[in-house]
C-alpha positions in Angstrom: 132.0 45.0 -118.3 129.9 46.8 -120.9 128.4 50.3 -120.9 124.8 51.1 -121.7 123.6 54.2 -123.6 122.6 55.8 -120.3 126.1 55.3 -118.9 125.3 52.3 -116.6 127.6 49.3 -116.6 126.5 45.7 -116.6 128.0 42.2 -116.4 126.6 40.0 -119.2 127.4 36.7 -117.3 125.6 38.0 -114.2 122.5 39.0 -116.3 122.4 35.5 -117.9 122.5 33.9 -114.4 119.7 36.2 -113.2 117.6 35.4 -116.3 118.0 31.7 -115.8 117.2 31.9 -112.1 114.0 33.9 -112.9 113.0 31.3 -115.5 113.5 28.5 -113.0 111.6 30.3 -110.3 108.7 31.2 -112.5 108.5 27.6 -113.8 108.4 26.3 -110.2 105.6 28.7 -109.4 103.6 27.7 -112.5 104.1 24.0 -111.7 103.0 24.5 -108.1 99.9 26.3 -109.2 99.0 23.4 -111.6 99.5 20.9 -108.8 97.2 22.9 -106.5 94.5 23.2 -109.2 94.7 19.4 -109.9 94.4 18.6 -106.2 91.4 20.9 -105.8 89.7 19.3 -108.8 90.4 15.9 -107.5 89.1 16.9 -104.1 85.8 18.0 -105.5 85.4 15.1 -107.8 83.2 12.2 -106.9 82.8 8.7 -108.3 79.1 8.2 -109.0 77.1 5.3 -110.3 73.3 5.2 -110.9 71.0 2.2 -110.8 67.5 3.5 -111.3 66.8 5.8 -108.4 69.8 4.3 -106.5 73.0 6.3 -106.2 76.2 5.5 -104.5 79.4 7.6 -104.6 82.7 8.3 -102.8 83.0 11.9 -101.6 86.5 13.0 -101.2 86.0 16.3 -99.3 84.2 17.3 -96.2 83.7 20.3 -93.9 80.6 22.4 -93.9 80.6 26.0 -92.9 78.7 26.4 -89.7 79.5 30.0 -89.5 82.2 32.4 -88.4 83.4 32.0 -84.8 82.7 28.3 -84.6 86.1 27.0 -85.6 84.6 24.8 -88.3 86.6 21.7 -89.1 87.7 21.6 -92.7 89.7 18.9 -94.2 90.1 16.0 -96.7 88.4 12.7 -96.0 90.3 9.6 -96.9 88.5 8.0 -99.8 87.6 4.3 -100.1 90.5 2.6 -101.8 88.2 1.2 -104.5 84.5 2.0 -104.4 83.8 -0.3 -107.3 84.4 -3.3 -105.0 81.6 -2.2 -102.7 78.5 -4.3 -103.4 75.2 -2.5 -102.8 72.9 -5.3 -104.0 71.7 -6.2 -100.5 71.0 -2.5 -99.7 69.1 -2.1 -102.9 67.1 -5.3 -102.4 66.2 -4.4 -98.8 65.1 -0.8 -99.4 63.2 -1.4 -102.6 60.9 -3.9 -100.8 59.2 -0.9 -99.3 57.2 1.9 -101.1 57.4 5.6 -100.4 60.7 5.5 -98.5 64.0 7.3 -99.0 67.4 6.6 -97.6 70.6 8.5 -97.1 73.7 6.8 -95.7 77.2 8.2 -95.2 80.3 6.6 -93.7 81.9 9.4 -91.8 85.4 8.1 -91.9 85.6 7.4 -95.6 83.1 9.8 -96.9 81.3 7.1 -98.9 77.7 7.9 -99.6 74.8 5.7 -100.6 71.3 7.1 -101.4 68.1 5.6 -102.5 65.2 7.7 -103.7 66.9 10.7 -102.1 65.3 13.4 -104.2 61.7 12.6 -103.2 60.3 15.2 -100.8 58.5 14.3 -97.5 57.0 16.5 -94.8 59.9 17.0 -92.4 57.7 17.1 -89.3 59.9 17.4 -86.2 63.2 16.5 -88.0 63.5 20.2 -88.8 63.9 21.0 -85.1 67.4 19.6 -85.0 69.0 21.9 -87.6 67.0 24.9 -86.2 68.4 24.2 -82.8 71.9 24.0 -84.4 71.2 27.4 -85.9 70.4 28.9 -82.4 73.5 27.3 -81.0 75.6 28.8 -83.8 74.2 32.2 -82.8 75.1 31.6 -79.2 78.6 30.7 -80.1 78.9 34.1 -81.7 77.3 35.9 -78.7 74.1 36.6 -80.7 71.8 34.4 -78.6 71.6 34.2 -74.8 70.8 30.7 -73.5 70.1 32.1 -70.0 67.3 34.3 -71.3 64.0 33.6 -69.6 60.6 32.9 -71.3 57.2 32.6 -69.8 54.6 30.1 -70.9 51.4 32.0 -71.4 47.8 31.3 -72.4 47.5 31.0 -76.2 50.8 29.1 -76.6 49.2 25.7 -76.2 49.9 23.4 -79.2 48.6 20.0 -80.0 51.1 17.2 -80.4 54.3 16.4 -78.6 55.9 18.1 -75.7 55.8 18.6 -72.0 55.4 22.4 -71.7 51.7 22.1 -72.6 51.2 20.2 -69.3 52.7 23.0 -67.2 50.7 25.8 -65.6 50.5 29.2 -67.4 53.2 31.4 -65.9 55.8 28.7 -65.9 59.2 30.0 -66.9 62.0 28.4 -68.9 65.5 29.3 -70.0 66.4 29.3 -73.7 68.7 26.4 -72.9 65.7 24.5 -71.6 63.7 25.3 -74.7 66.5 23.9 -76.9 66.6 20.8 -74.7 62.9 20.2 -74.8 62.7 20.8 -78.6 65.1 17.9 -79.0 64.5 15.5 -76.1 60.7 15.7 -76.1 60.1 17.2 -79.6 58.3 20.0 -77.7 56.1 22.0 -80.1 55.7 24.9 -77.8 59.4 25.2 -77.1 60.1 25.1 -80.8 57.5 27.8 -81.6 59.0 30.1 -78.9 62.4 29.7 -80.5 61.1 30.5 -83.9 59.3 33.6 -82.5 62.6 34.7 -81.1 64.9 34.0 -84.0 62.7 33.9 -87.0 62.8 32.0 -90.2 65.0 34.1 -92.6 68.1 33.8 -90.5 67.7 30.0 -90.4 67.3 29.8 -94.1 70.4 32.0 -94.6 72.2 29.7 -92.3 71.3 26.7 -94.4 72.1 28.5 -97.6 75.5 29.5 -96.3 76.1 25.8 -95.9 75.0 25.0 -99.5 71.6 23.5 -98.4 68.6 24.2 -100.6 65.9 26.0 -98.8 63.2 26.3 -101.5 60.9 23.8 -99.7 61.7 24.9 -96.1 58.8 27.4 -96.2 57.5 28.4 -92.8 60.0 25.9 -91.1 57.2 24.1 -89.2 55.7 23.3 -92.6 59.0 22.3 -94.2 59.3 19.6 -96.8 62.7 17.9 -97.2 64.4 15.1 -99.1 66.9 12.5 -97.8 69.8 14.4 -99.3 68.9 17.6 -97.4 68.4 15.6 -94.2 71.8 14.0 -94.7 73.3 17.5 -95.0 71.6 18.5 -91.8 73.1 15.5 -90.0 76.6 16.3 -91.5 76.3 19.9 -90.1 75.3 18.6 -86.7 78.1 16.0 -86.6 80.7 18.6 -87.5 79.4 20.9 -84.8 79.4 18.3 -82.0 82.8 16.9 -83.0 84.4 20.4 -82.9 86.4 20.9 -79.8 85.8 24.7 -80.0 82.0 24.3 -79.9 80.9 25.4 -76.4 77.5 23.7 -76.5 78.4 20.5 -78.4 78.3 18.2 -75.4 74.8 19.5 -74.4 73.4 19.2 -77.9 74.8 15.7 -78.4 73.4 14.6 -75.0 70.0 15.9 -75.9 70.1 14.2 -79.4 71.0 10.9 -77.6 68.1 11.2 -75.3 65.1 11.3 -77.7 62.2 8.9 -77.6 60.6 6.9 -80.5 63.7 5.0 -81.7 62.8 4.4 -85.3 66.4 3.8 -86.6 68.0 1.1 -84.6 71.7 0.1 -84.1 74.0 -1.8 -81.9 75.8 1.4 -81.0 74.9 4.8 -79.4 72.7 7.0 -81.6 72.3 10.8 -81.8 69.0 11.4 -83.6 65.9 13.5 -84.3 62.7 11.8 -85.4 59.6 13.3 -87.0 56.1 11.8 -86.9 53.0 13.4 -88.3 50.4 13.0 -91.0 52.1 11.3 -94.0 55.4 11.6 -92.3 57.4 8.9 -90.4 61.1 10.0 -90.4 64.3 9.6 -88.5 67.7 11.2 -88.9 70.6 9.6 -87.0 74.3 9.7 -86.3 75.4 6.2 -85.4 78.6 6.0 -83.3 79.8 2.7 -84.6 83.6 2.0 -84.6 83.4 3.5 -88.1 80.6 6.1 -87.4 77.9 6.8 -90.0 74.9 8.9 -90.8 71.6 7.2 -91.6 68.4 9.0 -92.7 65.2 7.3 -93.4 62.2 9.3 -94.6 58.8 7.9 -95.4 55.0 8.6 -95.5 54.2 5.5 -93.4 52.5 7.6 -90.8 50.5 4.8 -89.1 53.5 4.0 -86.9 52.4 0.4 -86.5 54.5 -2.7 -86.1 55.1 -3.0 -89.8 56.5 0.6 -90.0 58.8 0.1 -87.1 59.9 -3.3 -88.6 60.7 -1.5 -91.9 63.0 0.9 -90.1 64.6 -2.0 -88.2 65.1 -3.9 -91.4 66.8 -1.0 -93.2 68.8 0.0 -90.1 70.2 -3.6 -89.7 71.1 -3.9 -93.3 72.9 -0.5 -93.3 74.7 -1.4 -90.0 75.9 -4.7 -91.5 76.9 -3.0 -94.7 78.9 -0.4 -92.8 80.6 -2.9 -90.5 81.5 -5.1 -93.5 83.0 -2.4 -95.7 84.5 0.2 -93.2 86.6 -0.4 -90.2 
């Protein structure tokens, strides 16, 4: 034992052991921190290749923030073992046959994403109704919206275009739950306008921004312009919500999305979708429940809606389905 100047005794061997232990402990902490940083960087990284306006990549992370109280699913998606072996030539050749069309595809098991012309903006038309309804459901999950609230159809609410409320007599009443259903199933313009009057535009835009979705072109919502990347993000949000066991209204929302008319995107499997059809706008956004499920978005300005337009959607849909089934199990 040795004595310090202030009269305390210490054991040199014990101090050496303590110093060594501290060095080892701190080294382990530093190494652990480096490993965590490396994993985070690897998680955020993506393998991206470009061919003209064609982009394909493997995304290693998923989980979009739908908002507090929804029990959002976060997690790491298993990546494709070797994305360089995936041949997109057939996709490129099929899609580039058509003008003024944009495509977003994502395999939901692997996280693999393929896009073509995905930055070109198109009038969203009724596609925007799906993420807006998701916004209202997110409020309901937090007790900030009442789906049993009653609304009355009054003179002056009549809108041209799609829907069934316009055929009802003035004074008819509907619950908020019915309005959400009609906005999706029948693409009802009056139902949608009532929802916007109740919940506004700013909250919806904040909802999208909180999920890292650009809102510069959303505008008045009903006049929104979107690109295929944005629509793909909408579909990802919707998929995460309806797959979440803690989402109270997931089953209802999914059922409505699987009951829409005008099947533009086609598949051999069940589809949850929202289409949009207006002047210079012929769009569809779909979640396809294949054995390896995927998202497919097709936006275009082919507003005639004739046989050629539906054939274009069918051609691209079939090519994507075959690509998905060939590469992902």
